[in-house]
N, C-alpha and C positions, 0 to 999 in steps of 0.2 A: 505294431508299436512304433515303428519308425515314422509311419504316416501321422500318427497322433502327435508325436514329438514335433514333427515338421509343422503341423497345423498350429500347435500351441506356440511355437516360435514365431510363425507368421502373424498370429493374432497379437502376440506381445509387441512385435515390431510395429504393427498398425496402431496399437494403443499408444505406444511411445511417440510415434510421429504425430498423432493427433494431440497428445498432451503437449508436445514441444510447440506446435503451432498456436495452441491456446495460450501458452505462457508468454507470447510476445505482447499480449495486451493485459497481462496480470503482473502486478508487483506484490510479492509476498514479503511481509515484514515479520521477522523473528529476531528480536534483539533483547539483550539484558542490559539495562541501564544502571549504572552506579549512581548514587546520590549526587545531585548537582550536574548531571550530564544530560545530553540531548542526542536525538537521532533524527535525521531528515531523509525523506525519499522525495527527490525532485524530478519533475518531468515536464515536458512541453505539453500544454493543453491549448488548443485553438479555440477561438471565440465560438460559443455554442456547443462545444464538445462537453460530454458528461463523463464523469468518473464515479463509479459506485465504490464506496469504501466502508470497511468495518474493521474494528479492532477491539481488543480487550487487554487489560493489564492486571498484573497481580497486586498492584498498589496504585493509589491515585497518582495521575500524571497530568500535566498541562498539555493540551493538544491544540494545534492550529493548522490551518492551511493558509499559506502566505505567498506573496511574491514581492520582488524588489523593482523599483523604478528609481534609478540613481541612488541617492542616499535614503530614500523613503521606503518603508515597508508597509504593505497593505495586507490586512487580515480579513478575507471574506468569511472565514470560520475561526472562532476562538472559543475554547472551553478550558475551564480550570478545574483541577482536582477531580478528574474523571477516571473511572475504571474501565470505561469502554464507550464507544460511540459508533455511529455509522449513518449512512445516508447516501444521497446522490448529490455530487457537486457539479454545477454547471458553470463553466467559465464565461464571464461577461466580456472578457477581452483575451486576446492571445498573449500568453505569458508563460514563463517558466515557474510553475507553481511547486511549492514544497509542502508536504505533509510532515509535521514536526511534533515530536513528543519530548517533553522535558520532565525529568524525575527529581522530586525533592528528596525522596528516599529510594533505595534500590527497588527496581521493578522489572518484570519481564513483560514485554509487549509483543503481541502476536496479532497480525491482521492481514488484510488484502486491499489492494487498490486495483480496480479493473475498468477497462473501457466499457462503457455501457452502449 
């Protein structure tokens, strides 16, 4: 019995360490937005790098991927009143990109952004 318990503990530790290393390249989004509020997940993406993303929402939200240069904002991806979206985003230039959700009504948003 002690051997079985030790083996199970070792297996759990291996799974936890593998999960932790995978998490470095994955951003999990779980947020409840009140009406009129927004949420952003921002990260550096180098030119040519790809990020796979997917998300769903309990109510329609506006979604975009954007970056700033000085006072200007650029939107490589922009969607309105969506309950979900996904795909692969490839950066044309090295920037600090933000995945942003804006709610007109209360909504729960869940999703993932991961290095591809």
